[in-house]
C-alpha positions in Angstrom: 88.7 155.1 81.9 91.4 156.6 84.2 94.0 154.2 85.3 94.9 154.5 89.0 97.2 152.6 91.4 95.7 151.1 94.6 97.1 152.8 97.7 99.1 150.4 99.8 99.1 152.4 103.1 102.4 150.9 104.2 103.0 153.7 106.8 99.6 153.3 108.5 99.9 152.9 112.3 99.3 149.4 113.5 96.5 150.6 115.7 94.6 151.8 112.7 95.0 148.5 110.9 93.7 146.6 113.9 90.8 148.9 114.3 89.9 148.5 110.6 90.0 144.7 110.8 87.7 144.8 113.8 85.4 147.2 112.0 85.2 144.9 109.0 84.3 142.0 111.3 81.6 144.2 113.0 80.1 145.1 109.6 79.7 141.4 108.7 78.5 140.5 112.2 81.1 137.7 112.6 84.2 137.0 114.7 86.6 136.5 111.7 87.4 138.2 108.4 88.5 136.4 105.2 91.0 138.2 103.0 88.4 138.5 100.3 86.0 140.2 102.8 88.7 142.6 104.0 89.6 143.7 100.4 85.9 144.3 99.7 84.6 145.9 102.9 87.7 147.2 104.7 89.6 150.4 104.3 93.1 148.7 104.2 93.9 145.8 101.9 94.6 142.3 103.3 98.0 141.9 101.6 99.3 145.0 103.4 97.9 143.8 106.7 99.4 140.3 106.3 102.8 141.8 105.5 102.7 144.2 108.5 101.6 141.6 111.0 103.6 138.6 109.6 100.6 136.7 108.3 96.8 136.8 108.2 96.5 134.6 111.3 98.7 136.9 113.3 96.6 139.9 112.2 93.6 138.1 113.6 95.4 137.4 116.8 96.4 141.0 117.3 92.8 142.1 116.6 91.3 139.5 119.0 89.5 137.7 116.2 89.2 134.0 115.3 90.2 132.5 112.0 87.3 131.3 109.7 86.8 127.6 109.7 88.2 127.2 106.2 91.3 129.2 107.1 92.2 126.6 109.7 93.8 123.2 108.8 90.4 121.5 108.3 89.7 119.6 105.2 86.1 120.1 104.0 84.3 117.4 102.1 82.5 117.8 98.8 79.2 117.1 100.6 79.9 119.9 103.2 80.6 122.4 100.4 77.7 121.2 98.3 75.2 121.4 101.2 76.3 125.0 101.8 75.9 125.8 98.1 72.4 124.2 98.1 71.4 126.4 101.0 72.7 129.6 99.3 71.0 128.7 96.0 67.8 128.1 97.8 67.9 131.3 99.7 68.6 133.3 96.6 66.2 131.4 94.4 68.8 131.4 91.6 72.4 130.3 90.8 74.8 132.2 93.1 77.7 134.1 91.9 81.1 134.5 93.7 80.1 137.8 95.2 77.1 136.0 97.0 79.4 133.7 98.9 79.8 135.6 102.1 78.3 135.3 105.6 75.6 135.3 106.7 74.4 133.9 103.4 77.2 131.5 102.9 79.5 129.7 105.4 82.4 129.5 102.9 83.7 132.1 100.4 84.1 131.4 96.7 87.8 131.2 97.4 87.2 128.0 99.3 85.5 126.4 96.3 88.3 127.6 94.0 90.9 126.0 96.3 88.9 122.7 96.6 87.8 122.2 93.0 90.3 124.2 91.1 87.9 126.9 89.9 84.5 128.3 91.0 82.8 127.1 87.8 84.3 123.5 88.2 82.7 123.4 91.7 79.3 124.4 90.2 79.6 121.8 87.4 80.3 119.0 89.9 77.4 120.2 92.0 75.0 120.1 89.1 76.3 116.7 88.0 75.4 115.4 91.5 71.9 116.9 91.2 71.3 115.4 87.8 72.4 112.0 88.9 70.1 112.1 91.9 67.2 113.3 89.8 67.6 110.2 87.6 67.2 107.7 90.5 64.7 109.5 92.8 61.4 108.9 90.9 58.6 106.4 91.4 59.5 104.6 88.2 63.1 104.0 89.2 62.2 102.4 92.5 59.3 100.3 91.2 61.3 97.1 90.9 63.2 97.4 94.2 62.8 94.6 96.7 60.8 95.6 99.8 62.7 94.9 103.0 60.9 92.4 105.3 61.1 94.8 108.2 59.3 97.7 106.5 56.7 98.4 103.9 58.8 101.1 102.4 61.2 100.9 99.4 62.9 104.2 100.2 64.4 105.8 103.3 62.5 108.5 105.1 65.4 110.9 105.2 65.5 113.4 102.3 69.1 114.1 101.3 70.4 117.5 100.3 70.4 116.6 96.6 66.8 115.5 96.5 65.8 118.4 98.6 67.4 120.8 96.1 65.7 119.1 93.2 62.3 119.5 94.8 62.8 123.1 95.7 64.1 123.9 92.2 61.1 122.3 90.7 58.8 124.3 93.0 60.7 127.6 92.1 62.1 127.9 95.6 58.7 128.9 96.9 56.2 127.4 99.3 53.6 125.4 97.4 50.9 126.5 99.8 51.4 130.2 100.4 53.9 131.1 97.7 56.4 132.8 100.0 60.1 132.6 99.3 63.4 133.4 101.1 64.5 135.3 98.0 61.9 138.0 98.8 61.6 137.5 102.5 64.8 136.2 104.2 62.8 135.2 107.3 61.1 132.4 105.3 62.5 128.9 105.9 61.7 126.3 103.4 61.2 122.6 104.1 60.7 119.6 101.8 57.8 117.4 103.0 56.1 114.2 102.0 52.7 114.8 100.2 51.5 111.4 101.4 52.9 111.0 104.9 55.7 108.6 105.4 53.7 107.0 108.3 50.9 106.3 105.9 53.1 104.6 103.3 54.3 107.6 101.3 57.7 107.1 99.6 60.6 109.5 99.5 60.4 110.1 95.8 60.3 113.2 93.7 56.6 112.8 92.9 55.6 112.5 96.6 57.6 115.5 97.8 56.7 119.2 98.0 58.2 122.5 99.2 56.5 124.1 102.2 57.5 127.0 104.4 58.0 126.2 108.1 54.7 127.8 109.0 52.7 125.9 106.4 54.5 122.7 107.2 53.7 122.9 110.9 50.0 123.7 109.9 49.9 120.6 107.7 51.3 118.4 110.6 48.6 119.8 112.9 45.9 118.8 110.4 47.3 115.3 110.1 
């Protein structure tokens, strides 16, 4: 394979750099550009732009763009990153790779996960550990001996957390149990996790009593009930 140096474009006029940064943002339909996105989708590399403008933030300022949330001084929690990862995984129907972690599919790039967890794979490992732990405590057997609160007939909360939601969708192959549609083949499909036996009728929030439905089928089920 022929070895080639990447062109640096150090003499490119400032106006062309600004126009290219704006063009990258337009391609991605967003008002910011990460350095990873510029390097992949832009004509000029982000390192050159940062050098020419005195920083990536100043390049955005000159182009009239905003900084991505993760580029600001905001500390994201594990849960925020994992909920985003769960949403991306669900939409794809399989484990995401670093190249998948771009808007509009993902709020945060793979670089954010690397910075937060040390490596991309470490982030995935902790995510899976969270899922496995939840799976072990979210079954009918595991709650059988819990004390029922005097104020309710339920032993579990009605709310379905993101971990349990992911477990149910993974079990159901990220498809609607009723119509079989999936966001992996039709991005317009929105999946919900719903109680098989309604909460109002005594159904518990446990793995065995939850199912994946698309928004259309879930609304239809509610109408029937």
